[in-house]
N, C-alpha and C positions, 0 to 999 in steps of 0.2 A: 389318758395315762395319768396315774396318780403321782403327784410330786410331793415329796416329803420335806418338811422343814424341821430343823432341830427343835426339840421340845424345851430345852433350857438354854437361854442365851440372852444377851443384851440387845437393845434395839440396833446399835451399829452393826453388831455381828449378824443379827437377823437380816438387816438390809443387804449385807454382803452375801449372805446365803441365798436370799431371794433373788438377787441379781444373778448369781451363779446358776440357780435353778431355772430362771427364765431364759438365760442364754445357753444353757447346756453346760457340759463339762468344760472347765478352763484349764490352762496349762499350769497355773500356780495354785498352791494349796490355799484353802480358805483359812480365815482366822480360827474357825471352829475345828478344822482338821489339824492345824498347827498345835492347838492346845492339847491334843491327844498324842502327839508325836513324842516318842521317847527321846530323852536327851542323849546326844552323841558325845563320845569321849573327847573328840577334837572339835574345835570351833569350825563350823561350816558356814559358808555364806548363806544368808537367808534369802529366799525368794520373796519378791514383793507381793503383798496381799492385793487382791483385786480392789479397786477403788469403790468406796461406798457410794451407792447411787444417791445423787443429790435430788432433793425435792424440787420440782420445777414449778410447783404452786402449792399453796396451803389454803384451803377454804374451810373455815370453822375447824372442826376436828379432823378433817380429811386431808391427807397429804397426797399429792399427785407425783408419780415417779415415772421416769423413762430410762431404759437401759438398752444397750446395743444399738445397731444401725441396720439399715436396709431391711432385708427379709427376716433378720434375726432380732429386729427391734421389738421390745415389749414395753407396754405401759400399764401401770396399775394404780389404783387408789387404795389407801390403807388408813385404818383408824384403830384406836384402842378403845376398849369399853369404858364408858363413863361410870358405870357401877358394876360391882362384882359381889355376888352373894354365894355362900355366906362370907361375911367380912373376915371371920376368924380363920378361914382356911388359907394355909400358905401354899402359894403356887406361883409359877412363872408368869410373866406378862402374857396377855392375850391380844390378838389382832384379827381383823378381817381384811382380806385382800380381794379385789375384783380386778381381774387381769384381762388385757387385750393383747393378743399376739397375731396380728393380721397376716403375717407371713405363713402361719400355720392354720389360718382360718378360725382362730379362737377369739371369741367375743364374750365378754361378761362371765369369765370363769370365776366362780365364787369359791373361796377357801377360807377357813377359820382356824386359827391356832388357839387352843384352849389353855395352854400353860400347864397341862398335866396329861398323862395318858388316860384316854377315854376307855371305859369298859366296852369291850368288843361286842357283847351280846345285848347292849343297851339300845335305846331308840332316841338318839340325840335329835333335836329339832330346832328350827328357827321360826320365830313368830314375828310377823310384820302386820300390825293391826289385827284384824280378825282372821288373817290367812296364816296357815302353818305349813312349813316345808320340812319333810323328812330329810335327815342327813345320815351319812355313813362316816364311820371313824376309822382311822389308821393311826395308831399311836396318839399323839396330841392333836392331830389334824382332822378337820371335818370338811366334807364336800357335800353338795346336794346329792341325795340318793338318786334322783332322776335328773341328769344333766340337761334334759330337754326343758326343764323348768327354769333354767338360769335367766332367760329373758323375762319371764313372769316375776321372778325374784327381784331383779333389778328394777322393773317397772313398779313393783310394790314399794321398794325402798324410796323411790322418788316421791311417793305420795304419803308416806307415813313419818311421824316424828321420831319413832324409835324402832330398833330391832332388838329382839330378845333371843339369845341362844342358850339352850338348856342341854346339859349333858351330865352323865354320871361318870365319876372317876373310877379307877380300878379298885379303890378302897370303898366304893359304894356311896360317896358323897354326891348329892345332886347339886349342881352348880348352875348359876344363872349369870350371864354376862349381858349387860344392856348397853347398846350403842346409840348415841345421838345421831340422827340422820340429817340435821340441818346442814346444807351445803353439799350433800352427797350428789345431787343431780348436777350441780355446776362442776364438781370434781370429775364426775364421769364424763361430762361433755368435754372438759379440758383434756382428759386422757384420750378420749376418742379423736380429738383434733390432732393430738400429738402422734397418734398411731393410726392414721387413716389407711 
């Protein structure tokens, strides 16, 4: 199932949205949804926003997060790109997430937020060393085109110093995000222990 993340948001709001997506629908509106809610004429009591997931560990550029409990528990590692090209292009922050949801049998689910809507008929890709992985786009989000390659993708991350993600925007700009991979193996191991 494809999980969508908001394409323009701040890191705290993104973490709230990720937590809500990983746990499924919640009974309180997210900060993202509240921003779009029209103002009421009378003062109404506000519902509390879901708590921002707290990092349980930080290893180099990689944060390790856990949300939920029991079968609904999800753990993920997240990083921002170290370099973004072209530098003159204005766009929202980018992120990569690698998620574990053992209650659903999900391991190493890879998703990338580009910070702009990706051209649907383009061919985004991720390059790790000499290996290239085809990706698919939905809005600002990317996933591996072949989910069966997620294990190979994560194994390649552990052996390489960098990940390069290339995608074309709706306006035709070709963009490149470069992620540093130092510490990704230890971060993945920590998330795996948290979500066994």
